[in-house]
C-alpha atoms as one frame of an Amber mdcrd trajectory, in Angstrom:
protein
  65.523   2.470  31.752  63.114   1.303  34.699  59.651   0.040  34.452  56.669
   2.019  34.404  56.022  -0.431  37.783  58.504   1.741  39.548  55.979   4.814
  39.388  53.273   3.016  40.761  51.975   3.052  44.502  52.851  -0.133  46.883
  49.515  -0.908  47.582  49.124  -3.679  50.560  47.072  -6.778  50.020  45.643
  -7.305  53.443  45.068  -9.835  55.358  42.526 -11.315  53.336  43.962 -10.801
  49.776  44.942 -14.118  47.647  48.499 -14.161  45.982  48.754 -13.876  42.582
  48.658 -16.752  40.067  51.469 -17.169  37.274  48.974 -15.929  34.616  48.294
 -12.534  36.984  51.633 -11.824  37.101  53.384 -12.793  33.729  53.482  -9.124
  32.600  54.908  -8.108  35.649  57.753 -10.180  35.909  58.465  -9.165  32.086
  58.718  -5.646  33.358  61.119  -6.124  35.860  65.102  -6.217  35.405  67.350
  -9.163  34.293  68.304  -9.359  38.168  65.017 -10.776  39.339  63.320 -14.010
  38.739  59.926 -15.768  40.306  60.841 -18.678  42.493  58.288 -21.342  43.078
  55.414 -18.929  41.998  55.854 -17.662  45.845  58.731 -14.948  45.786  61.218
 -12.616  43.804  64.709 -13.020  44.186  67.283 -10.573  42.694  71.275 -10.158
  43.021  72.740  -7.272  42.617  76.725  -6.686  41.786  79.025  -4.045  42.930
  82.729  -3.136  42.815  82.913  -3.227  46.498  81.535  -3.901  50.207  80.840
  -0.106  50.758  78.496   0.501  47.749  76.984  -2.745  48.344  76.196  -1.607
  51.675  74.772   1.778  50.729  72.552   0.373  47.885  71.232  -2.119  50.905
  70.987   0.964  53.079  68.752   2.794  50.444  66.700  -0.657  49.956  66.039
  -0.530  53.533  64.680   3.076  53.306  62.459   2.608  50.292  61.054  -0.889
  52.161  60.618   1.449  55.463  58.834   4.080  53.532  56.475   1.745  51.770
  56.310  -0.304  54.726  57.121  -3.587  52.490  59.839  -5.116  54.020  61.744
  -7.687  51.806  64.670 -10.310  52.822  67.835  -8.815  51.981  71.563 -10.455
  52.393  74.572  -8.345  52.075  77.994  -9.542  50.752  81.397  -8.344  49.505
  80.178  -7.209  46.312  76.873  -8.057  46.174  73.121  -7.847  47.434  70.586
 -10.514  47.485  66.960  -9.617  47.857  63.446 -11.905  48.424  60.413 -10.282
  47.971  56.879 -11.107  48.651  53.793 -10.320  50.458  53.845 -11.901  53.670
  50.467 -11.373  54.681  49.179 -13.406  51.783  52.017 -15.698  51.817  52.932
 -15.244  47.597  53.337 -12.374  44.993  51.244  -9.577  45.079  51.524  -6.600
  42.428  53.364  -4.577  45.218  56.220  -7.078  45.314  56.528  -6.035  41.078
  56.808  -2.338  41.856  58.991  -2.097  44.817  61.494  -4.875  42.566  60.955
  -2.128  39.722  62.148   0.730  42.517  64.935  -1.578  43.378  66.031  -2.078
  39.879  65.754   2.105  39.796  67.928   2.561  42.768  70.404   0.238  41.160
  70.510   2.310  37.849  71.309   5.318  40.172  74.490   3.224  41.055  75.630
   3.144  37.514  76.160  -0.506  37.706
């Protein structure tokens, strides 16, 4: 089951926005799947496992299409059977609600792969 965050709009913080503090993002983090971890109160990291390179690549491409559609781009690493994601809002130098919404959407994409 995906988080309700996955259905929320991705709203950019803007250049004058501030990153969320831990007490502001804690509930969002609790809604995400087990793949995600908040690192140094700055960014989200996830690692998704796949049975082979081809499936990992297909997921990477799906994440890329999502990122382009929402204009909110993660750092992605691809290796055989694994995709790593780092997500934060560059314009504010930390986490915003948009990062958690995108993470929830990536979890939903992953669920589509039946893993």
